[in-house]
C-alpha positions in Angstrom: 3.0 -8.0 44.0 3.5 -5.6 41.0 0.3 -4.4 39.4 -0.2 -5.4 35.8 -0.5 -2.2 33.9 1.7 -2.6 30.8 0.9 -3.6 27.3 3.1 -6.0 25.3 2.9 -5.4 21.5 3.9 -8.0 18.9 3.9 -5.8 15.8 4.8 -8.4 13.3 3.0 -11.6 12.2 4.8 -14.7 13.3 6.6 -13.4 16.4 4.3 -15.3 18.7 5.7 -18.7 17.6 9.0 -18.1 19.3 9.5 -19.7 22.7 10.6 -16.3 24.1 7.2 -14.8 23.2 5.3 -16.9 25.8 8.1 -16.1 28.4 7.7 -12.4 27.7 3.9 -12.6 28.0 4.2 -14.3 31.4 5.9 -11.2 32.9 3.8 -9.8 35.7 4.2 -6.3 34.3 1.8 -6.9 31.5 -2.0 -6.8 31.7 -2.5 -7.1 28.0 -0.9 -8.7 24.9 -1.6 -7.4 21.4 -0.6 -9.7 18.6 -1.6 -10.8 15.1 -4.7 -12.9 15.0 -2.7 -15.9 13.6 -0.5 -15.7 16.8 -3.3 -15.7 19.3 -3.0 -19.4 20.0 0.5 -19.0 21.4 -0.9 -16.9 24.3 -4.0 -19.0 25.2 -2.5 -20.0 28.5 -0.9 -16.7 29.5 -3.7 -15.5 31.7 -3.5 -12.2 30.0 -6.1 -10.2 28.0 -5.2 -10.8 24.4 -6.3 -8.4 21.6 -5.6 -9.1 18.0 -5.2 -7.3 14.7 -5.6 -8.9 11.2 -3.8 -8.4 7.9 -0.1 -7.9 7.9 2.3 -6.2 10.2 1.6 -2.9 12.0 2.9 -0.5 9.5 2.4 3.2 8.5 0.7 2.2 5.2 -2.3 0.4 6.8 -5.7 1.8 6.0 -7.0 0.6 9.3 -4.6 2.4 11.7 -7.7 3.8 13.5 -8.7 0.3 14.4 -5.2 -0.4 15.6 -5.4 2.7 17.8 -8.4 1.2 19.6 -6.3 -1.8 20.7 -3.6 0.3 22.3 -3.7 2.2 25.6 -3.7 6.0 25.1 -0.1 7.4 24.6 -0.1 8.8 28.1 0.2 5.2 29.4 3.5 4.8 27.7 6.1 3.4 27.5 4.6 0.8 25.3 6.6 -2.4 25.3 7.3 -3.6 21.7 8.7 -7.0 20.9 11.5 -7.0 18.4 14.1 -9.6 17.6 16.4 -6.9 16.2 18.5 -4.6 18.5 16.3 -1.7 17.3 12.6 -1.7 16.5 12.1 -1.6 12.7 11.8 2.0 11.4 8.5 1.3 9.7 7.0 0.1 13.0 8.2 3.2 14.8 6.6 5.4 12.1 3.3 3.6 12.6 3.5 4.1 16.4 4.4 7.7 15.8 1.2 8.2 13.8 -0.7 6.6 16.6 0.6 9.3 19.0 3.3 7.4 20.8 6.6 9.2 21.5 8.3 6.6 23.8 8.4 2.9 23.5 10.5 0.1 25.1 12.0 -2.6 22.9 11.9 -6.0 24.6 13.0 -9.5 23.6 14.3 -11.5 26.5 15.3 -9.9 29.8 16.5 -6.6 28.2 14.4 -3.5 27.9 15.7 -0.6 25.8 13.9 2.7 25.7 13.5 4.3 22.3 12.2 7.8 21.8 10.1 8.6 18.8 10.2 12.1 17.4 6.9 14.0 17.7 4.7 14.8 14.8 5.8 18.0 13.0 3.9 21.2 13.4 1.4 22.2 10.9 0.8 23.7 8.4 3.3 21.9 6.2 4.7 24.0 3.3 7.7 21.9 2.2 8.4 18.2 1.7 11.3 15.9 1.0 10.6 12.5 -0.6 13.5 10.0 -0.5 12.8 6.8 -2.5 15.0 3.8 -3.1 14.2 0.8 -5.3 14.3 -0.4 -8.9 13.6 2.0 -11.7 10.0 0.7 -12.0 9.4 1.3 -8.2 10.8 4.8 -8.4 8.7 5.7 -11.4 5.6 4.3 -9.8 6.2 6.3 -6.7 6.3 9.6 -8.6 2.5 9.7 -8.0 3.4 10.8 -4.5 5.4 13.7 -5.9 2.5 14.7 -8.1 0.1 14.7 -5.1 2.5 16.9 -3.1 2.8 19.4 -6.0 -0.9 19.4 -6.6 -1.3 20.4 -2.9 1.1 23.3 -3.4 4.0 22.1 -1.4 7.6 22.9 -2.3 8.9 19.4 -3.0 12.4 17.8 -3.1 12.6 14.4 -4.7 15.7 12.1 -4.2 15.4 8.9 -6.2 18.1 6.3 -5.7 18.3 2.8 -7.1 18.5 -0.2 -4.8 22.1 -0.6 -6.0 22.7 2.8 -4.4 23.1 4.6 -7.7 21.5 8.0 -8.2 18.4 8.1 -10.6 18.0 11.9 -10.6 19.0 11.9 -14.3 15.8 10.1 -15.2 13.8 13.2 -14.2 15.8 15.8 -16.1 13.4 18.1 -17.9 10.4 17.1 -15.7 8.8 20.5 -16.3 7.0 20.6 -13.0 6.7 23.8 -11.0 7.8 23.5 -7.3 9.8 20.3 -7.9 13.5 20.0 -7.2 15.1 16.6 -8.2 18.2 16.0 -6.2 20.8 13.3 -5.5 22.0 12.0 -2.1 24.9 14.5 -1.9 22.5 17.4 -2.2 20.3 16.1 0.6 22.7 17.3 3.2 22.1 20.9 2.1 18.4 21.1 2.5 15.7 21.0 5.1 11.9 20.8 4.9 8.9 20.6 7.2 8.6 16.8 6.8 10.5 14.0 5.1 8.9 10.8 3.7 11.5 8.0 3.3 10.6 5.0 1.2 13.2 2.4 1.9 16.2 4.7 1.8 18.2 3.3 4.7 21.4 5.0 3.7 19.9 8.5 4.1 17.5 7.8 7.0 17.2 10.4 9.7 15.4 9.8 13.1 12.8 12.4 12.1 12.0 10.7 8.8 8.7 9.0 8.3 9.9 5.6 7.1 8.0 3.1 4.9 9.5 -0.3 4.1 7.1 -1.6 1.3 8.7 -5.0 1.2 8.3 -5.6 4.9 4.7 -4.8 5.6 3.5 -8.4 5.1 0.2 -7.6 3.5 -1.0 -8.4 0.0 -1.7 -5.5 -2.3 -0.4 -3.0 -4.8 3.0 -1.6 -3.9 2.4 1.9 -5.0 -1.0 1.6 -3.3 0.8 1.0 0.0 3.0 4.1 -0.7 -0.1 6.1 -1.5 -1.7 5.0 1.8 1.5 5.9 3.7 1.4 9.3 2.1 -2.3 9.8 3.0 -1.9 8.6 6.5 0.9 11.1 7.2 -0.3 14.1 5.2 -4.0 13.6 4.8 -3.9 14.0 1.0 -5.2 11.5 -1.5 -2.9 10.2 -4.2 -3.8 9.4 -7.9 -1.8 6.2 -8.7 -1.9 7.1 -12.4 -0.3 10.5 -12.0 3.2 9.3 -12.6 5.9 11.0 -14.7 9.5 10.9 -16.0 11.8 13.5 -17.4 13.5 13.5 -20.7 15.5 16.8 -21.1 15.8 17.7 -24.8 18.7 15.8 -26.3 20.0 15.1 -29.8 18.5 11.7 -30.9 18.4 10.7 -34.5 15.0 11.5 -36.2 15.0 7.9 -37.5 14.5 6.6 -33.9 11.2 8.4 -33.5 7.7 7.1 -34.0 8.7 3.4 -34.0 7.7 0.4 -32.0 10.1 -0.1 -29.1 10.8 -3.5 -27.5 12.1 -3.7 -23.9 13.2 -7.2 -23.0 14.9 -6.0 -19.8 14.8 -7.3 -16.2 16.6 -6.5 -13.0 19.7 -8.7 -12.3 18.6 -12.0 -11.0 14.9 -11.6 -11.9 15.3 -13.1 -15.4 12.2 -15.4 -15.0 10.1 -12.2 -15.7 11.5 -12.2 -19.3 9.1 -13.2 -22.0 10.9 -15.9 -24.0 9.3 -15.1 -27.4 10.8 -11.6 -27.9 12.9 -12.7 -31.0 9.8 -14.2 -32.7 7.8 -11.0 -32.0 10.6 -8.7 -33.4 10.7 -10.7 -36.6 7.0 -10.0 -37.2 7.3 -6.2 -36.7 8.4 -3.6 -39.2 11.7 -2.1 -38.3 11.3 -2.0 -34.4 13.8 -0.6 -31.9 15.2 -2.9 -29.1 16.0 -0.8 -26.0 18.0 -2.8 -23.5 21.5 -3.4 -22.1 23.9 -5.9 -23.5 23.3 -7.9 -20.3 19.7 -8.4 -21.3 20.7 -9.8 -24.7 23.3 -12.0 -22.9 20.6 -13.4 -20.6 18.4 -14.4 -23.6 21.4 -16.0 -25.2 22.5 -18.1 -22.2 19.5 -19.0 -20.0 17.9 -22.3 -21.0 14.3 -21.1 -20.6 14.8 -18.2 -23.0 15.4 -17.9 -26.7 18.3 -15.7 -28.1 17.3 -12.4 -29.6 19.1 -12.3 -33.0 16.5 -10.8 -35.3 18.1 -8.7 -38.0 15.2 -6.4 -38.8 15.6 -4.4 -35.6 17.8 -1.6 -34.4 19.5 -2.4 -31.1 20.2 0.4 -28.6 22.2 -0.9 -25.7 24.2 2.1 -24.4 21.6 4.9 -24.0 21.7 7.0 -20.8 18.5 7.2 -18.7 17.7 10.6 -20.0 18.3 9.4 -23.6 16.1 6.4 -23.0 13.4 8.6 -21.6 13.5 10.8 -24.7 13.3 7.7 -27.0 10.3 6.3 -25.1 8.5 9.6 -25.2 8.8 9.6 -29.0 7.8 6.0 -29.5 4.7 4.9 -31.4 4.2 2.1 -28.9 6.2 0.0 -26.4 6.1 -3.8 -25.6 8.0 -4.8 -22.5 8.4 -7.4 -19.8 7.6 -6.2 -16.3 10.7 -4.1 -15.9 11.9 -0.6 -15.3 11.8 0.7 -18.9 8.2 -0.5 -19.1 7.2 1.8 -16.3 9.3 4.6 -17.9 7.2 4.2 -21.1 4.0 4.1 -19.2 4.8 7.3 -17.3 5.9 8.9 -20.6 2.3 8.5 -21.8 2.9 6.4 -24.8 0.8 3.2 -25.6 2.5 0.5 -23.6 1.8 -3.2 -23.4 3.3 -5.0 -20.4 3.7 -8.8 -20.3 3.3 -10.5 -17.0 4.3 -14.1 -16.1 5.4 -15.0 -12.6 5.3 -11.4 -11.2 2.2 -9.9 -9.8 0.0 -7.7 -12.0 -1.7 -6.5 -8.8 1.6 -5.3 -7.3 3.4 -4.1 -10.4 0.7 -3.0 -13.0 1.0 0.7 -13.9 -2.2 2.5 -13.3 -2.3 4.7 -16.3 -4.9 4.7 -19.1 -2.2 4.3 -21.8 -1.1 1.0 -20.4 -2.5 -2.5 -21.2 -1.3 -5.5 -19.1 -1.4 -9.1 -20.4 -1.1 -12.4 -18.7 -2.6 -15.9 -19.0 -4.3 -15.8 -15.6 -3.2 -19.3 -14.7 -4.0 -20.8 -11.3 -0.3 -20.6 -10.4 0.0 -16.9 -11.2 1.5 -15.0 -9.7 4.1 -16.9 -7.8 5.7 -13.6 -6.6 5.4 -13.4 -2.8 4.2 -17.0 -2.4 5.8 -19.3 0.2 5.0 -22.5 -1.6 3.9 -23.8 -5.0 5.8 -23.9 -8.3 8.1 -21.0 -9.2 8.2 -18.9 -6.1 9.6 -15.9 -7.9 12.6 -14.4 -6.2 16.1 -13.2 -7.0 18.1 -15.9 -8.8 15.3 -18.5 -8.4 14.8 -20.2 -11.8 13.2 -23.4 -10.4 9.7 -23.4 -11.9 8.2 -26.9 -11.7 5.8 -26.0 -14.6 8.5 -24.8 -17.0 7.2 -21.3 -17.0 3.9 -22.0 -18.7 2.8 -18.5 -17.7 5.4 -17.2 -20.2 6.0 -19.9 -22.8 2.2 -20.3 -23.5 1.7 -16.6 -23.9 2.1 -16.7 -27.7 3.2 -14.1 -30.2 -0.2 -14.0 -32.0 -2.0 -12.9 -28.8 0.6 -10.3 -28.0 0.3 -8.9 -31.5 -3.5 -8.7 -31.2 -3.1 -6.8 -27.9 -0.5 -4.5 -29.4 -2.9 -3.7 -32.2 -5.5 -2.7 -29.7 -3.0 -0.5 -28.0 -1.5 1.2 -31.1 -4.1 2.4 -33.6 -3.3 1.6 -37.2 -0.5 -0.9 -36.5 
């Protein structure tokens, strides 16, 4: 009879509920099953030693990787058998196992077993670094705190920011003014090499040697830039200041009349319109000559969606065609900024101007900008936030406008309270 020496790892919460999971665990090869604590019940009758981990999935951003290491056999006992429904083990899981010292694993699901080799850790000391980041504008700006940490540590750093629509965002960082930083686009990536590459969700430019982090797939509650910071620290051993964010803003000719004004940003990513505050028009009418920075699509959303009110105030100047660099310059010169939870809000925050961010269904914990010039406002209702929830009213997600409470979190956040908070943010308003 074959001796039981192997370890079967279920790296993601919920995998144990599949019928195939119990079948795998019954294989005579395995002496031990490691799974999420919520899945332990599925292996109660397997006659195997079962060890469990808590929290979310096994990922490179966990702050308890040392505890995970105590569950696994030492790397010399590899190959470790890792359960994955996909043909390949998820890159973020491979990165976590790489940090735990494993260089060879076997992907299993039914009767198949596919070896996967994991690149070894790079040699130290590290002198150069590439950071590839993909996401919305807000996510990209928040993740510039990683770039700041790298520069503070003296590493030559290349930063490749790309939107989740696969469009380059390097123009947002023109004129960054930081020594040792090279902002590049995807085409330029092919012409460079560095000691180490951190890849935050950039699947299109992922190399086998990249340390990969999938922030939307870790399955743990928390602050998204906080996850990225822990990912950075786990790999490089350097702490990150979440408030040390930045944007560019190369000198450009903007009218002097646009400077030192209150800027309103009613934007939202396509499909996430439920993050828009419906009282923007009423607020604009109570301000003295504000600037509205947005796209025409934002104004169209306010004009057509039944839970919003059209923005038609005539006392504002509407700027709908600015480039990212021009928008950065405008925000840097603003007296103050009021915005939904959106990309321009994070641009304003990183520019260092007084910024008031309005939160409804989205999570302040996940999306709040950790700079001292930023104030965040929400009603703190029991249903907030619905972002990331599996049940309850709202369940914020792309194109989901089905709030059973008619967006109380936004509609009951009145103009008077927003003006009061703005007055606290902008002296002398």
